[in-house]
N, C-alpha and C positions, 0 to 999 in steps of 0.2 A: 694517767698521762704514761705516755707511750714515749723511749728513748728521744723517737726523733722528734718530738712535739718540745721535748725539753731543754733538746738543742735546738730546736729554733728560741723560744726564748731568751737562750743561753744572748744567742744575735744579736734580737732586736733589744735587751737589754742595755749592750753593750755600744750599741750603736745611739740609745737615747742617753748614756753616760757623757757622751763627744758635746750634745747641744746643751743638758743643761748648764744656766749660768750662776756662775759662781762667787759674781760679784755682789748679787744680792742676801741681805742678812736676812736671818732666819726673823716672820714676821711672826706673829700672833693674833688672835681675834682680840679683839678691843683696842691695841694700837694705834692710834695716829701717824699717819702715815704722810709723806710727800712722794709721789710719785715721777720718776722724772723722764718724759717718751718725746718717742721722734714724732711728728704730723706731717704728712706729704699733701701738702697745696701743688695741684698743680705739678709742676718741674722743681719746685724749690722742695725743702722740706725743715721744717723749725721743729725747738722746742717748745714743750708743753707741760709746765705741770701741776699735778693736783694733790689737794691735801684731804684725806676722810678718815675719816673709822672703818676698822677691817669688822667686816658683823659677820663674812662665812668666809673660809677656805678651805677647797676640794683637796689632797693629794691623789695624784695618779701619776705620780713619776714626774716624767714630762708633761704633763698635762695641766698640773695644778694652776689651779686657780686661784681668785680673793675675791673679795665683792666689796665694794668699796660705798660707802654711802656719804653724801654730805650735803649740808644745809646751802642752795643759792639762790637769794629771793623768796624765803619764805615756801620755797617748794626743796622737797626729799627728791635728792637724783640719787641713783646706785649705780655704776658700771663696775662691770667684772674684769679684770688682767688676766693677761695668759703670763706668771711670773718666769719663765723662761722663754718668753719672747726676744726676738732681736730688739728690740723697736725701742725695748724701752732700757732706758740709760742707766738705773740707778733710781735707789728707795729708799728712803732716809725713816727711821722711825725718828716721828719728833715727841713721841709721850705711851707712857705702858700703862694701861692698865687692868685694875682686878675684874676679873669676870670670872663667872661658875658656870657660863654656859657654853655650848660652843654653837652656837647659831644664832646672835643677837638680833634677832627678826621682830624683837621686843619694843625694839628705838625706833621703827617704822612710824606708832601710835604716839609716843613722846615726841615735844617738842620742849626748847626753853632748856629752863634749868632740871625738867626732867631727862633730860636726856643725857648727862653726863653721869660718867661714870670716873669711880672711882680709881685715883694713880698711881702704880705700883713700883714704888723703888728700890729696884735691883735688878 
């Protein structure tokens, strides 16, 4: 890398640091979380709370995303959230689970008691 490209990367990193949301806790894969976010419907805004298990996480600095899975009326629903989005008010960790994989995609094939994860106490 040339000196000029290093300088540009440093400028980009400095700008991204100002947009990172520091109120968000350090979430891990397997955690059950509640996400409170702002939904815009026409002219008005309201807050919506979603609850689910984090099945994957992608770390790209400002573009860090998590995939949250929940079951609604016996149908699995997955949603990808941008952690540093200004629409997210807060994230609350309700339960931590002990997992050995970085992606929990195998939960898609499990249902009921099979899909439970062992709880972590720390």
